[in-house]
C-alpha positions in Angstrom: -25.1 -10.6 2.7 -25.9 -11.9 6.1 -22.2 -11.2 6.8 -23.5 -13.2 11.0 -22.7 -16.6 11.1 -22.8 -18.2 14.7 -20.2 -20.3 15.5 -21.4 -24.2 16.4 -23.3 -25.1 19.8 -21.0 -23.9 22.7 -18.6 -22.0 21.3 -18.1 -18.6 20.3 -20.1 -16.4 18.0 -18.1 -15.3 14.7 -18.8 -12.6 12.9 -17.5 -10.9 9.5 -14.5 -13.0 7.1 -10.6 -13.0 8.7 -9.3 -10.6 6.2 -11.4 -10.8 3.1 -9.7 -6.6 3.5 -7.0 -7.5 3.8 -6.8 -9.2 0.3 -8.7 -6.9 -1.4 -7.0 -3.2 -0.1 -3.7 -5.4 -1.0 -5.5 -5.9 -4.4 -5.9 -2.1 -4.3 -2.6 -1.9 -3.4 -0.5 -3.6 -5.8 -1.6 -3.2 -8.9 -2.4 0.7 -8.6 1.2 0.8 -10.8 0.3 -1.6 -13.1 -3.2 0.4 -13.9 -1.0 3.7 -15.0 1.5 2.2 -17.2 -1.3 0.4 -18.7 -2.9 4.0 -19.2 0.6 5.5 -21.0 0.3 2.7 -22.5 -3.0 3.8 -24.2 -1.7 7.5 -24.6 1.1 6.5 -26.4 -0.9 3.6 -28.6 -2.7 6.9 -29.8 -0.4 9.4 -29.5 1.2 6.7 -32.3 -1.8 5.7 -34.4 -3.8 6.8 -37.0 -1.4 10.8 -36.7 1.5 10.8 -35.4 1.2 12.7 -32.4 4.9 12.5 -31.0 8.3 11.7 -33.7 8.6 6.8 -33.8 11.6 8.1 -32.5 10.3 9.5 -28.8 7.5 7.4 -29.7 10.3 4.2 -29.7 12.0 5.9 -26.5 9.1 5.4 -25.2 7.6 2.0 -25.2 10.7 1.0 -24.0 11.3 2.8 -20.7 7.5 2.3 -19.8 8.7 -1.2 -20.2 11.4 -1.2 -18.1 8.9 0.3 -15.8 6.0 -2.5 -16.1 8.0 -5.1 -15.7 9.5 -3.6 -12.3 5.8 -2.2 -11.6 5.3 -5.9 -11.9 8.4 -7.1 -9.3 7.2 -5.2 -6.9 3.4 -6.3 -7.3 3.8 -9.2 -7.0 5.3 -8.9 -3.8 3.4 -6.5 -1.5 0.6 -8.9 -3.0 2.3 -12.4 -1.9 2.7 -10.2 1.2 -1.1 -9.0 2.0 -1.9 -12.2 0.9 -0.2 -14.2 3.4 -1.0 -11.8 6.0 -4.7 -12.9 5.5 -3.9 -17.0 5.5 -2.5 -15.6 8.5 -5.9 -13.9 10.2 -7.4 -17.3 8.9 -5.4 -19.3 11.1 -6.1 -17.3 14.2 -9.6 -16.6 13.1 -10.0 -20.9 13.1 -8.3 -20.4 16.9 -10.8 -18.1 18.1 -13.5 -20.5 17.4 -12.8 -22.4 19.7 -13.3 -19.6 22.8 -16.1 -20.6 24.8 -20.1 -19.1 24.5 -20.8 -16.0 25.6 -18.0 -14.8 23.5 -18.5 -13.0 20.4 -15.4 -12.7 17.8 -15.2 -9.3 15.3 -13.2 -9.4 12.2 -11.6 -6.8 9.8 -12.8 -3.8 11.5 -11.8 -0.3 10.3 -12.3 2.0 12.6 -13.5 5.5 12.2 -9.5 7.2 12.2 -8.3 4.4 8.8 -9.2 7.4 7.2 -7.1 9.8 8.2 -4.0 8.0 8.5 -3.7 5.8 4.3 0.3 6.0 4.9 0.3 3.7 7.6 -2.8 1.0 6.3 -5.7 2.7 8.7 -6.0 1.8 11.6 -7.9 -1.2 11.2 -7.9 -4.0 13.1 -8.2 -7.6 12.3 -10.0 -8.7 15.5 -11.5 -7.9 18.1 -13.4 -10.5 21.0 -15.7 -9.7 23.6 -16.2 -11.8 26.8 -18.1 -11.1 29.1 -14.8 -9.2 31.4 -13.1 -7.8 28.8 -13.3 -6.3 25.1 -9.1 -7.5 23.0 -8.2 -6.1 20.5 -5.4 -8.6 18.1 -3.7 -7.5 15.5 -1.9 -10.8 14.3 1.1 -10.4 12.1 2.1 -13.7 10.0 5.9 -12.9 10.3 8.5 -15.5 9.9 11.5 -15.9 11.6 12.6 -14.7 15.4 10.9 -12.7 17.3 13.1 -10.4 20.4 12.4 -7.9 22.2 15.3 -5.6 23.2 15.0 -2.7 25.0 10.6 -2.3 24.2 11.5 -2.6 20.7 10.7 -5.8 18.9 12.6 -7.2 16.6 13.1 -10.3 14.3 15.5 -11.9 13.1 17.8 -8.7 15.2 16.1 -6.0 12.6 13.3 -3.8 13.5 10.0 -4.1 11.2 9.1 -1.0 9.0 6.4 -0.6 11.2 6.5 -1.2 14.7 3.4 -3.4 15.3 3.4 -2.7 19.2 2.9 0.7 18.7 0.6 -0.3 15.7 -2.0 -2.8 17.7 -1.6 0.1 20.3 -3.2 2.9 18.1 -5.7 0.2 16.6 -7.0 0.2 20.5 -7.3 4.2 20.6 -10.3 4.4 18.4 -12.1 1.3 20.3 -12.5 3.3 22.8 -16.1 4.1 24.6 -16.6 7.7 22.4 -16.0 6.1 19.5 -18.5 3.0 20.0 -21.2 5.4 20.9 -20.7 7.3 18.0 -21.7 4.6 15.5 -24.7 3.1 17.8 -26.0 6.6 17.1 -25.2 6.9 13.2 -26.7 3.0 13.0 -30.7 3.5 12.1 -30.3 -0.2 12.4 -30.0 -0.7 17.0 -33.3 0.5 18.8 -33.8 3.9 20.3 -34.0 1.3 23.4 -30.7 0.3 23.7 -28.7 3.5 22.2 -27.5 3.8 26.0 -26.9 -0.3 26.8 -22.4 1.3 26.3 -19.9 1.6 29.8 -18.9 4.3 30.3 -15.1 2.9 30.8 -14.4 -0.2 28.7 -11.5 -3.0 30.8 -9.5 -2.9 27.2 -7.0 -5.4 26.2 -4.3 -5.2 23.3 -2.9 -8.4 22.2 0.6 -9.4 19.2 -0.4 -11.9 17.5 2.8 -14.4 15.4 1.9 -16.8 13.3 4.8 -18.3 12.1 7.6 -17.0 14.2 10.1 -18.7 16.8 10.8 -16.9 19.6 13.6 -15.9 22.0 13.8 -15.4 25.4 13.1 -11.7 25.6 10.1 -12.2 24.7 7.3 -11.2 27.5 4.6 -8.6 27.2 5.2 -5.1 26.9 3.2 -2.1 28.6 -0.5 -2.8 28.3 0.4 -4.5 25.4 -0.2 -8.4 25.0 2.7 -10.4 22.8 1.8 -14.5 21.9 2.3 -17.5 19.7 -0.3 -17.9 18.0 -0.8 -21.4 18.9 -1.4 -19.4 22.7 -3.6 -17.1 22.1 -6.9 -18.5 23.2 -5.4 -20.3 26.6 -4.0 -15.7 26.8 -7.7 -14.9 26.6 -8.8 -16.8 28.6 -5.7 -15.8 31.3 -6.7 -12.2 30.8 -10.7 -12.0 31.2 -10.5 -14.6 34.1 -11.7 -13.3 37.3 -12.7 -10.1 35.9 -16.7 -8.9 36.6 -18.9 -9.1 34.0 -18.8 -5.8 31.6 -21.4 -3.0 31.4 -23.1 -2.5 29.4 -21.9 -5.0 27.7 -24.6 -6.0 24.9 -23.7 -2.1 23.5 -21.2 -3.2 22.9 -21.1 -5.9 20.9 -24.4 -4.1 19.0 -21.9 -1.3 18.1 -19.4 -3.8 16.8 -22.3 -5.7 14.9 -23.0 -2.7 13.6 -19.5 -2.4 12.3 -19.2 -5.2 10.6 -22.5 -5.1 8.6 -21.0 -1.4 6.9 -18.4 -2.7 6.7 -19.8 -5.6 4.7 -22.2 -3.3 2.9 -19.0 -1.7 1.6 -16.8 -3.9 0.8 
């Protein structure tokens, strides 16, 4: 399946499908407790008949315990899956906005960086969107949160409460694997990249991490934190254009686009 779909004339070119990885990841991470419980139910059924391996009392108590676990797991799975699907919808909303960027820009959705395999407890280092402008590269983390966003002493709060995982640190960590070294390694491993194109990556990529909120309100304390640009979805494109304005063209731009295209193609084939 060709995962590249050129956007209409005079708009940015789009690669990948927003929200796809989040939906698949949400299903996998939300449903595994249910699968384990159903396996346990199957064991009990097999233990109860035709020749019982457990006493009827023990089997009955275990069935009751598993039924209670099943109900609790179902509620937890529903909540987690709802959260993942909400995040996927946020990525899709931001993707529609990004598609309106000018011609000559390139937008990549849903890239799993090589470091993600080492961060399972944190959900990996998946990047929601990468935008390549003529003068810089943006790594965008999208949050589809409800509530009021504020910042106190560099810490982001939602309705006055810090989130379980700091999204500012999250987008900074996701930006690190997009270094020249990772891109160059990927190009060397990509058999479909022409040999003549393997040296097209610059040794210095101007990279801007962006934290974008969809559906959230901002109070007066919200501003950029360090190198991370923080914005609402409706302001995203204007902020990207402003950051990219006046920058000299990236050396080796074609190589960066080739490398990212290879990442998107690999993710599509692995899905």
